[in-house]
C-alpha positions as CSV (number, residue, x, y, z in Angstrom):
1,M,-1.2,-0.2,-13.4
2,T,1.3,-2.9,-13.7
3,S,1.0,-6.6,-14.1
4,V,2.6,-9.1,-11.7
5,A,5.7,-9.3,-13.8
6,G,8.8,-7.5,-12.6
7,T,11.3,-7.6,-9.7
8,A,10.0,-4.6,-7.7
9,S,8.6,-5.5,-4.3
10,P,4.8,-5.3,-3.8
11,A,5.2,-2.3,-1.6
12,D,7.4,-0.5,-4.1
13,T,5.0,-1.3,-7.0
14,I,1.9,-0.2,-5.1
15,T,3.5,3.0,-3.8
16,A,4.8,3.9,-7.3
17,G,1.3,3.5,-8.7
18,I,-0.3,5.6,-5.9
19,I,2.4,8.3,-6.2
20,A,1.7,8.6,-10.0
21,R,-1.9,9.3,-9.3
22,L,-1.3,11.7,-6.4
23,E,1.1,13.6,-8.7
24,Q,-1.9,14.1,-11.0
25,G,-3.9,15.5,-8.1
26,V,-6.0,12.3,-7.9
27,R,-6.5,10.4,-4.6
28,P,-6.9,6.9,-5.9
29,W,-8.6,5.5,-2.8
30,I,-11.6,7.7,-3.3
31,R,-14.5,5.7,-4.7
32,P,-17.8,7.1,-6.0
33,W,-20.7,6.1,-3.8
34,R,-22.2,3.6,-6.2
35,A,-19.2,2.5,-8.2
36,G,-19.9,-0.7,-10.1
37,V,-23.0,-2.2,-8.6
38,S,-22.8,-1.4,-4.9
39,G,-19.5,0.4,-4.4
40,G,-18.4,-2.2,-1.9
41,R,-15.0,-3.8,-1.3
42,P,-13.3,-6.0,-3.8
43,L,-14.2,-9.7,-3.3
44,R,-12.4,-13.0,-3.4
45,A,-13.8,-15.9,-5.4
46,N,-15.5,-17.2,-2.2
47,G,-17.3,-13.8,-1.7
48,E,-15.1,-12.8,1.2
49,A,-14.0,-9.1,1.1
50,Y,-10.4,-8.1,0.6
51,R,-9.1,-5.8,3.4
52,G,-6.3,-3.3,4.0
53,M,-4.1,-2.3,1.1
54,N,-5.6,-5.0,-1.2
55,T,-8.9,-3.1,-1.0
56,F,-7.4,0.2,-2.3
57,W,-5.0,-1.4,-4.8
58,L,-7.7,-3.5,-6.5
59,W,-10.2,-0.6,-6.4
60,M,-7.6,1.4,-8.4
61,A,-6.9,-1.5,-10.8
62,A,-10.6,-2.0,-11.5
63,E,-11.2,1.7,-12.0
64,Q,-8.3,2.1,-14.4
65,A,-9.3,-1.0,-16.4
66,G,-13.0,-0.2,-16.4
67,F,-14.0,-3.5,-14.7
68,A,-17.5,-3.6,-13.3
69,S,-17.2,-6.8,-11.3
70,R,-16.0,-6.6,-7.7
71,T,-14.6,-10.2,-7.8
72,W,-10.9,-11.2,-8.3
73,M,-9.6,-14.7,-8.4
74,T,-6.5,-16.7,-9.3
75,Y,-6.3,-18.6,-12.7
76,Q,-6.8,-21.9,-10.8
77,Q,-9.8,-20.7,-9.0
78,A,-11.4,-19.6,-12.2
79,Q,-10.8,-23.0,-13.7
80,L,-12.3,-24.8,-10.7
81,L,-15.4,-22.6,-11.1
82,G,-15.7,-23.6,-14.8
83,G,-14.2,-20.4,-16.1
84,Q,-11.4,-19.6,-18.5
85,V,-9.3,-16.4,-18.5
86,R,-9.4,-14.9,-22.0
87,I,-6.3,-15.1,-24.1
88,G,-4.3,-11.9,-23.8
89,E,-5.7,-10.8,-20.5
90,R,-3.1,-9.5,-18.0
91,S,-3.2,-10.3,-14.3
92,Q,-3.1,-7.9,-11.4
93,F,-1.7,-8.9,-8.1
94,A,-2.9,-9.0,-4.5
95,I,-0.5,-9.2,-1.5
96,F,-0.1,-11.6,1.3
97,Y,1.7,-10.6,4.4
98,K,2.5,-12.6,7.5
99,A,4.6,-11.8,10.6
100,Y,5.7,-14.6,12.9
101,T,8.4,-15.4,15.5
102,K,11.0,-18.1,15.4
103,R,12.9,-19.2,18.4
104,A,16.6,-19.3,18.0
105,A,18.0,-22.8,17.8
106,G,20.4,-24.2,20.4
107,A,20.2,-25.7,23.8
108,G,22.2,-22.8,25.3
109,Q,19.6,-20.2,24.6
110,A,19.2,-18.1,27.7
111,A,15.9,-17.8,29.3
112,G,14.0,-14.7,28.3
113,D,16.0,-14.2,25.1
114,A,13.8,-12.5,22.5
115,D,12.5,-14.6,19.7
116,E,13.4,-13.6,16.2
117,L,10.7,-11.7,14.4
118,R,10.3,-12.6,10.7
119,R,8.1,-11.1,8.0
120,V,7.0,-12.6,4.7
121,M,5.4,-10.5,2.0
122,R,4.5,-12.0,-1.4
123,R,2.3,-11.3,-4.3
124,Y,0.0,-13.6,-6.2
125,A,-1.7,-13.1,-9.5
126,V,-5.4,-12.4,-9.7
127,F,-7.9,-11.7,-12.6
128,N,-11.1,-9.8,-12.4
129,A,-14.2,-11.7,-13.3
130,D,-14.7,-9.4,-16.3
131,Q,-11.6,-11.0,-17.8
132,I,-12.9,-14.5,-17.4
133,D,-15.5,-16.4,-19.5
134,G,-17.8,-19.2,-18.3
135,L,-18.1,-18.3,-14.6
136,P,-21.4,-18.7,-12.8
137,A,-23.7,-15.8,-13.5
138,H,-23.5,-14.1,-10.1
139,Y,-19.9,-13.2,-10.7
140,Y,-21.0,-10.8,-13.5
141,P,-22.8,-7.8,-12.2
142,T,-25.8,-6.5,-14.0
143,R,-25.4,-2.9,-15.1
144,I,-27.8,-0.6,-13.3
145,E,-29.2,2.8,-14.2
146,L,-28.0,5.3,-11.6
147,V,-30.6,7.6,-10.1
148,P,-30.0,10.8,-8.1
149,P,-29.3,10.0,-4.5
150,T,-31.9,10.9,-1.9
151,D,-31.5,12.1,1.7
152,Q,-32.4,8.7,3.1
153,L,-29.4,6.9,4.5
154,P,-28.9,3.2,3.9
155,A,-29.9,1.1,7.0
156,R,-26.3,0.4,8.0
157,A,-25.3,4.0,7.7
158,E,-28.3,5.1,9.8
159,A,-27.3,2.5,12.4
160,F,-23.8,3.9,12.4
161,V,-25.0,7.5,13.0
162,E,-27.4,6.4,15.8
163,R,-24.9,4.0,17.6
164,L,-21.5,5.8,17.3
165,P,-20.5,6.1,21.0
166,A,-18.3,9.2,20.4
167,R,-19.1,12.5,22.1
168,A,-20.2,14.9,19.4
169,R,-21.2,18.6,19.3
170,H,-23.2,19.8,16.4
171,G,-23.5,23.4,15.2
172,R,-19.8,24.1,14.9
173,D,-18.4,26.0,11.8
174,Q,-16.3,23.1,10.7
175,A,-15.8,19.4,11.1
176,Y,-12.9,18.2,13.2
177,Y,-11.9,15.9,16.1
178,D,-10.5,17.5,19.2
179,R,-8.2,14.8,20.8
180,G,-7.7,16.7,24.0
181,A,-11.4,17.0,24.7
182,D,-12.1,13.6,23.0
183,L,-14.9,15.3,21.0
184,I,-16.1,15.3,17.4
185,A,-17.3,18.7,16.3
186,M,-19.7,18.8,13.3
187,P,-21.6,21.5,11.4
188,L,-25.4,21.1,11.3
189,V,-26.8,18.6,8.9
190,G,-28.6,21.2,6.9
191,L,-25.3,22.8,5.9
192,F,-24.4,19.7,3.8
193,G,-25.7,18.9,0.4
194,T,-27.3,15.7,1.6
195,R,-27.6,13.9,4.9
196,A,-25.4,11.2,3.4
197,H,-22.5,13.7,2.9
198,W,-23.0,14.7,6.5
199,A,-22.8,11.1,7.7
200,A,-19.7,10.5,5.5
201,T,-18.0,13.5,7.1
202,L,-18.9,12.1,10.5
203,A,-17.3,8.8,9.4
204,H,-14.1,10.6,8.6
205,E,-14.0,12.3,12.0
206,A,-14.8,8.9,13.6
207,G,-11.7,7.6,12.0
208,H,-9.7,10.2,13.9
209,W,-11.7,9.4,17.1
210,T,-10.4,5.8,17.0
211,G,-6.8,7.1,17.4
212,H,-7.3,8.3,21.0
213,P,-4.9,6.8,23.5
214,D,-7.8,4.9,25.1
215,R,-8.6,3.3,21.8
216,L,-6.0,2.5,19.1
217,D,-3.5,5.1,20.3
218,R,-2.1,6.5,17.1
219,T,0.4,9.4,16.9
220,F,-1.5,12.5,15.8
221,G,1.2,15.1,15.2
222,K,1.4,18.6,16.6
223,R,0.7,20.9,13.7
224,F,-0.4,20.9,10.0
225,G,2.4,19.9,7.7
226,D,4.4,17.7,10.0
227,A,4.7,14.1,8.9
228,A,2.7,12.5,11.8
229,Y,-0.1,15.0,11.3
230,A,-0.3,14.3,7.6
231,F,0.0,10.6,8.1
232,E,-2.9,10.6,10.6
233,E,-5.0,12.5,8.1
234,L,-4.2,9.9,5.5
235,C,-5.3,7.1,7.8
236,A,-8.6,8.9,8.6
237,E,-9.3,9.5,5.0
238,M,-8.7,5.9,4.0
239,C,-10.8,4.8,7.0
240,A,-13.6,7.0,5.7
241,C,-13.4,5.3,2.3
242,L,-13.6,1.8,3.9
243,L,-16.5,2.9,6.0
244,G,-18.1,4.4,2.9
245,A,-17.8,1.0,1.2
246,D,-19.1,-0.9,4.2
247,L,-22.0,1.4,5.1
248,G,-23.0,2.7,1.6
249,L,-21.8,6.3,2.2
250,P,-20.3,8.7,-0.4
251,V,-16.7,9.7,-0.1
252,D,-16.0,11.5,-3.3
253,H,-17.1,14.9,-1.8
254,L,-14.2,14.9,0.7
255,D,-12.1,17.2,-1.5
256,D,-11.1,19.7,1.2
257,H,-7.9,17.6,2.0
258,A,-6.1,18.4,-1.3
259,A,-3.6,20.4,0.6
260,Y,-2.3,17.2,2.2
261,I,-1.3,15.6,-1.1
262,G,2.1,17.2,-1.1
263,H,2.8,16.0,2.4
264,W,1.6,12.5,1.5
265,L,3.9,12.4,-1.5
266,G,6.8,13.3,0.8
267,I,6.0,10.4,3.1
268,L,5.5,7.8,0.4
269,R,8.7,8.8,-1.4
270,K,10.6,8.4,1.8
271,D,9.3,4.9,2.6
272,S,7.4,2.7,0.3
273,R,6.0,0.7,3.3
274,A,4.2,3.8,4.6
275,L,1.1,3.2,2.4
276,L,0.7,-0.4,3.5
277,T,0.9,0.8,7.1
278,A,-1.6,3.6,6.5
279,A,-4.0,1.1,4.9
280,A,-3.6,-1.4,7.8
281,R,-4.2,1.3,10.4
282,A,-7.3,2.5,8.4
283,E,-8.6,-1.0,8.4
284,A,-8.1,-1.3,12.1
285,A,-9.9,2.0,12.6
286,C,-12.7,0.9,10.4
287,G,-13.1,-2.3,12.3
288,F,-13.1,-0.5,15.6
289,V,-15.9,1.8,14.5
290,L,-17.9,-1.1,13.1
291,R,-17.5,-3.1,16.3
292,A,-18.3,-0.1,18.5
293,T,-21.6,0.3,16.5
294,G,-22.4,-3.4,16.4
295,L,-22.1,-3.5,12.6
296,D,-19.0,-5.7,12.2
297,A,-20.4,-8.8,10.5
298,D,-16.9,-10.4,10.2
299,G,-15.7,-10.1,13.7
300,D,-11.9,-9.6,13.8
301,S,-11.2,-11.7,10.7
302,R,-8.8,-10.1,8.1
303,D,-6.4,-11.5,5.6
304,A,-2.8,-11.8,6.7
305,G,-1.8,-9.5,3.8
306,D,-3.3,-6.5,5.7
307,I,-1.1,-6.5,8.8
308,A,0.8,-3.3,9.3
309,V,4.4,-3.0,8.2
310,P,6.5,-0.9,10.7
311,I,7.7,2.4,9.1
312,E,9.8,5.4,10.1
313,A,7.6,8.0,8.3
314,A,4.7,7.5,10.8
315,A,6.9,8.2,13.8
């Protein structure tokens, strides 16, 4: 991981870090079920969850540094809370992205002329609570002794399974989403190691389900190996990771997608903005599923840094 120093754009820096992990055969957005205390999303100083690419980037930063706290904050925020960043600690960065339109100046502007679309992306330095002394106690997680998981789903995950409005057929020999039939096919629950793993696989296919033309209308691709097919698989996998964090489901067992890594590397090397767009589309898919199941506690709120950046690779 890199500090905020340097002249590379946030997209370039993030993509380079992700590529380095993918080249090692590691999908850095995969999080163990109960990483840290709860395995949830990274948090801001006010307790609000990060979204989009910030989620995956700060997950990776915490994992590589060995941080247990989910909370990240600026130097000034730490001071306002009575804390002090320890000498020698290096910051990480989060991203802020905003798209806006600006009307061209001049009285002679013709009616109906398109406004100019402008985009701003910037980074800002943040520190993990584990790098800061003197914060209130709740910013420092208590280490917990992990126990073997049971077959009982967390309440939110159970609600997701019961309320997902997608058409599903169980008893198939593999899990997949059939876009033409608008149908999720799933093996029987008993064929999975745990019911939680079955529900996590369902979450992955639900991510694909959101891409139907009547929903979020993503491009799916025509065959394994083409860029759009691989990009959709990346969006669905990242969506499953976000749902796992929000619902308390495991995602580290989703290892049957290793064949996509080479395709993903090709996409990311072609366009450093592709990863940010994949994360934004995954966030949108996650939000759609949570709203469809009545589990979206935050409504449509998201930080501006998570809006999609248009790319060529996803076309």
